[in-house]
KELOLO-14911 format. One record per residue (C-alpha): residue in one letter; x, z, y. Coordinates in steps of 0.02 Angstrom, whole numbers, padded with zeros to 5 digits, always signed. Layout:
N
AXZY;...
This chain:
427
X+00256-00679+00356;X+00341-00662+00525;X+00244-00619+00684;X+00295-00788+00753;X+00218-00877+00603;X+00061-00771+00614;X+00050-00810+00799;X+00051-00997+00760;X-00100-00966+00649;X-00182-00861+00785;X-00163-01005+00908;X-00264-01113+00788;X-00393-00977+00755;X-00391-00869+00913;X-00528-00748+00866;X-00495-00586+00775;X-00623-00470+00695;X-00604-00304+00607;X-00786-00287+00555;X-00862-00406+00426;X-01034-00376+00502;X-00977-00461+00663;X-00877-00598+00578;X-00900-00779+00631;X-00836-00936+00550;X-00654-00970+00591;X-00610-00789+00632;X-00455-00702+00568;X-00506-00542+00479;X-00390-00393+00497;X-00425-00270+00356;X-00396-00103+00440;X-00409+00059+00345;X-00424+00241+00389;X-00468+00410+00312;X-00647+00358+00273;X-00639+00169+00254;X-00533+00030+00179;X-00572-00145+00240;X-00453-00220+00111;X-00600-00203-00008;X-00698-00328+00098;X-00561-00457+00126;X-00622-00582-00005;X-00800-00563+00056;X-00740-00599+00233;X-00665-00763+00171;X-00827-00807+00084;X-00918-00774+00247;X-00811-00901+00339;X-00654-00811+00394;X-00506-00929+00410;X-00384-00795+00351;X-00383-00612+00300;X-00236-00500+00344;X-00219-00360+00215;X-00094-00227+00163;X-00147-00209-00019;X-00134-00328-00167;X-00293-00431-00159;X-00264-00606-00227;X-00087-00675-00231;X-00149-00851-00266;X-00263-00863-00115;X-00174-00949+00029;X-00299-00876+00152;X-00236-00700+00114;X-00093-00642+00225;X-00005-00491+00149;X+00081-00370+00268;X+00152-00194+00254;X+00026-00118+00374;X-00121-00209+00452;X-00135-00100+00607;X+00050-00116+00647;X+00038-00304+00624;X-00112-00312+00741;X-00015-00217+00874;X+00141-00325+00851;X+00037-00483+00865;X-00043-00417+01024;X+00129-00377+01096;X+00193-00552+01054;X+00040-00630+01135;X+00059-00520+01288;X+00239-00579+01308;X+00179-00759+01324;X+00074-00714+01477;X+00165-00701+01644;X+00021-00624+01741;X-00020-00454+01818;X-00078-00329+01687;X-00162-00180+01770;X-00173-00026+01659;X-00297+00112+01701;X-00302+00287+01628;X-00364+00456+01686;X-00476+00601+01636;X-00629+00535+01729;X-00686+00373+01808;X-00570+00252+01718;X-00708+00143+01646;X-00803+00132+01810;X-00641+00092+01903;X-00596-00038+01772;X-00766-00122+01789;X-00758-00120+01979;X-00582-00193+01985;X-00629-00326+01859;X-00782-00371+01964;X-00675-00390+02120;X-00530-00486+02042;X-00650-00600+01948;X-00718-00667+02112;X-00548-00744+02149;X-00452-00755+01985;X-00485-00788+01801;X-00480-00607+01744;X-00498-00526+01573;X-00534-00343+01541;X-00571-00212+01410;X-00743-00237+01336;X-00848-00079+01331;X-00741+00067+01278;X-00611-00023+01171;X-00472+00081+01246;X-00379+00151+01094;X-00244+00099+00970;X-00362-00032+00895;X-00462-00082+01048;X-00313-00115+01162;X-00228-00239+01044;X-00395-00327+01018;X-00418-00334+01207;X-00245-00409+01231;X-00280-00541+01100;X-00439-00592+01192;X-00340-00637+01347;X-00332-00826+01348;X-00198-00940+01418;X-00304-00977+01572;X-00291-00795+01627;X-00229-00755+01801;X-00245-00566+01784;X-00298-00434+01658;X-00366-00257+01675;X-00334-00142+01527;X-00413+00029+01503;X-00312+00160+01409;X-00396+00314+01338;X-00297+00454+01258;X-00322+00628+01185;X-00142+00675+01146;X+00033+00651+01213;X+00137+00496+01172;X-00023+00395+01153;X-00016+00308+01322;X+00170+00277+01297;X+00130+00187+01135;X-00001+00078+01218;X+00121+00029+01354;X+00245-00036+01225;X+00130-00180+01179;X+00020-00195+01335;X+00174-00198+01449;X+00078-00160+01611;X+00146-00222+01776;X+00028-00112+01877;X-00038+00062+01840;X-00180+00175+01897;X-00209+00357+01850;X-00381+00395+01919;X-00358+00584+01901;X-00299+00720+01783;X-00436+00845+01740;X-00488+00959+01600;X-00516+00828+01467;X-00456+00830+01285;X-00373+00997+01315;X-00362+01029+01128;X-00257+00874+01096;X-00153+00879+01255;X-00120+01065+01250;X-00191+01117+01419;X-00198+01043+01593;X-00009+01021+01609;X-00014+00926+01445;X-00149+00813+01516;X-00037+00768+01664;X+00111+00739+01551;X+00010+00628+01436;X-00075+00526+01572;X+00091+00520+01665;X+00165+00416+01526;X+00087+00266+01613;X+00185+00303+01772;X+00341+00335+01666;X+00328+00158+01598;X+00294+00083+01770;X+00442+00178+01842;X+00559+00117+01705;X+00503-00064+01727;X+00498-00071+01919;X+00311-00096+01922;X+00178-00052+02049;X+00052+00091+02053;X-00105+00130+02151;X-00135+00316+02181;X-00259+00430+02268;X-00166+00514+02410;X-00278+00669+02411;X-00214+00725+02240;X-00049+00817+02266;X-00006+00803+02081;X-00006+00613+02091;X+00129+00625+02223;X+00232+00727+02101;X+00194+00615+01952;X+00239+00456+02047;X+00409+00514+02112;X+00541+00381+02087;X+00418+00236+02085;X+00466+00118+02225;X+00305+00017+02238;X+00158+00132+02276;X-00004+00086+02362;X-00091+00245+02420;X-00276+00260+02456;X-00367+00416+02513;X-00488+00502+02630;X-00358+00533+02766;X-00194+00444+02726;X-00150+00283+02637;X-00159+00095+02657;X-00346+00105+02622;X-00446+00256+02680;X-00629+00300+02677;X-00757+00439+02669;X-00931+00465+02601;X-01059+00398+02724;X-01205+00449+02616;X-01240+00478+02432;X-01429+00470+02414;X-01491+00385+02316;X-01329+00285+02299;X-01154+00309+02364;X-01114+00223+02528;X-00933+00227+02586;X-00867+00218+02763;X-00706+00118+02758;X-00597+00187+02897;X-00437+00089+02864;X-00372-00058+02765;X-00517-00181+02761;X-00613-00290+02883;X-00780-00214+02832;X-00832-00042+02896;X-00940+00012+02751;X-00990-00033+02575;X-01155+00011+02491;X-01136+00039+02304;X-01261+00055+02163;X-01167+00205+02095;X-01234+00383+02092;X-01119+00523+02147;X-00993+00550+02287;X-00862+00582+02151;X-00853+00392+02140;X-00771+00383+02313;X-00591+00372+02244;X-00646+00235+02123;X-00714+00130+02266;X-00560+00156+02375;X-00447+00112+02229;X-00543-00048+02199;X-00526-00099+02381;X-00339-00062+02377;X-00315-00168+02221;X-00418-00310+02292;X-00318-00310+02454;X-00153-00305+02360;X-00201-00460+02263;X-00263-00550+02419;X-00445-00556+02371;X-00543-00600+02530;X-00630-00451+02608;X-00803-00526+02594;X-00777-00550+02406;X-00716-00370+02385;X-00867-00300+02476;X-00991-00413+02387;X-00920-00377+02213;X-00928-00188+02239;X-01104-00194+02310;X-01168-00303+02169;X-01092-00201+02028;X-01228-00114+01928;X-01168+00026+01812;X-01224+00028+01632;X-01190+00118+01468;X-01247+00289+01532;X-01121+00297+01676;X-01178+00351+01850;X-01347+00266+01825;X-01506+00304+01922;X-01658+00271+01814;X-01841+00289+01864;X-01969+00344+01736;X-02141+00355+01813;X-02124+00470+01964;X-01965+00550+01896;X-01787+00497+01936;X-01650+00523+01808;X-01465+00525+01846;X-01391+00470+01680;X-01207+00508+01667;X-01199+00545+01482;X-01064+00433+01414;X-00943+00578+01412;X-00909+00748+01488;X-00769+00873+01515;X-00758+01026+01629;X-00696+00924+01777;X-00827+00787+01769;X-00965+00913+01728;X-00923+01016+01882;X-00920+00861+01993;X-01087+00801+01926;X-01173+00970+01948;X-01106+00995+02124;X-01158+00820+02173;X-01332+00849+02100;X-01346+01015+02191;X-01318+00927+02358;X-01460+00806+02322;X-01610+00829+02436;X-01753+00856+02313;X-01877+00997+02287;X-01880+00990+02096;X-01716+00971+02002;X-01683+00993+01817;X-01515+01002+01729;X-01502+00938+01551;X-01323+00968+01498;X-01244+00933+01329;X-01092+01023+01261;X-00914+00975+01305;X-00804+00928+01158;X-00617+00931+01118;X-00580+01086+01220;X-00504+01186+01077;X-00477+01372+01107;X-00533+01352+01289;X-00706+01289+01240;X-00804+01451+01260;X-00719+01496+01424;X-00749+01323+01498;X-00933+01326+01447;X-00948+01499+01527;X-00876+01429+01689;X-01010+01294+01689;X-01143+01429+01670;X-01066+01525+01816;X-01072+01366+01920;X-01254+01336+01874;X-01297+01515+01921;X-01244+01482+02099;X-01387+01361+02131;X-01576+01357+02117;X-01650+01240+01986;X-01826+01202+01924;X-01759+01215+01746;X-01594+01210+01652;X-01584+01144+01474;X-01421+01163+01376;X-01387+01065+01218;X-01261+01099+01080;X-01076+01127+01106;X-01016+01298+01160;X-01173+01352+01251;X-01239+01450+01101;X-01081+01556+01087;X-01133+01679+01222;X-01287+01746+01309;X-01369+01655+01455;X-01543+01642+01528;X-01571+01456+01505;X-01661+01350+01377;X-01550+01303+01230;X-01572+01169+01096;X-01452+01118+00960;X-01478+00930+00986;X-01540+00803+01112;X-01696+00758+01012;X-01763+00936+01016;X-01722+00949+01201;X-01815+00785+01229;X-01969+00846+01137;X-01972+01002+01245;X-01954+00894+01401;X-02098+00784+01345;X-02217+00933+01332;X-02182+00988+01511;X-02258+00832+01593;X-02142+00841+01743;X-02181+00732+01893;X-02086+00695+02055;X-01932+00774+01979;X-01747+00732+01980;X-01659+00758+01813;X-01472+00757+01783;X-01427+00710+01604;X-01245+00735+01557;X-01142+00782+01403;X-01002+00729+01287;X-01024+00569+01188;X-01061+00657+01024;X-01209+00745+01106;X-01297+00576+01134;X-01390+00652+01281;X-01463+00483+01329;X-01588+00507+01187;X-01690+00624+01296;X-01746+00474+01399;X-01858+00411+01259;X-01966+00565+01280;X-02001+00538+01465;
């Protein structure tokens, strides 16, 4: 079956699922497979459960007209997403970066949605499966779309661009994330820079943080650049205060002088300035930009402030790498509080640099005074240190529960696999 023919079917049944547990009547089921699963085995069951069609790449039932046989289901999903994308003549804003891309994506979506019908990546569906699914959720009434692109190796972002075809691009930053897959910090910049490479080749537009010298280098040759920063750029601003939430002084580029967020951490300043710059570029009224930013409430363990009894927890545990860990610790150290506790999970995907990067975090911690420091998993058990160590979040949580802390600030951060948010159930 051609992509064009499959697209005609998709227009009749415009809902795609890859998980039979989430299947609804009238969905098209794409039977993906990987090293540890093969959804082809569930294709017939999906049809029994109400799927309109099942797209497979193995011989299932040649006589069933609801079975669509293809050479590779994942490739077909991506090709269908590309074909659908090509029917939409709207701005597609792609966001990548080592840190802050999900928060920036959510903020930009919040701002654009006040003025336009805008679709965006749901949750963290930012990979080779999630991005096609996101594209296929963009309906014909769309006026803009915001697509998040995650990556842990080179050529990945370039591949996403081939079917997402972004018109606008944002690289939030390039830090020490996924060093194992990218091959070091230079590899990170090269990999993330694939977004700018695509924008450059297609005469698109980028938004970039002026303070980062490397973004000036990475964006060379791009004609349409909207800079934002603390000193220079079309939109500028500084941290007005960061306790308990970040408040930004807007010094240039908007009619409002400040914006009060519900985000924890001054490291979110570039994300706020970027959002303002995007909103202004797309002619969103200033009052809508300000209101959308101020009303955005973070979720999913990202820059959240949670109160448990008399204790306050800064939960930033969706993910962690050396760059984001350093920023979170330094921000927490500046917080005016008598009793502060660090609960830090290990940092993953650092390869041969893992032990050294965990040691650097210990050296950073040593430079401040804390009520207690609790380290969990990862590379923290590979060398000697003077802090509490637990192999998992549950054991760390049980220890925390026995301490009966009160009037204490607690920073909880770690890589996704550490599931550091579990410690909250013990408070």
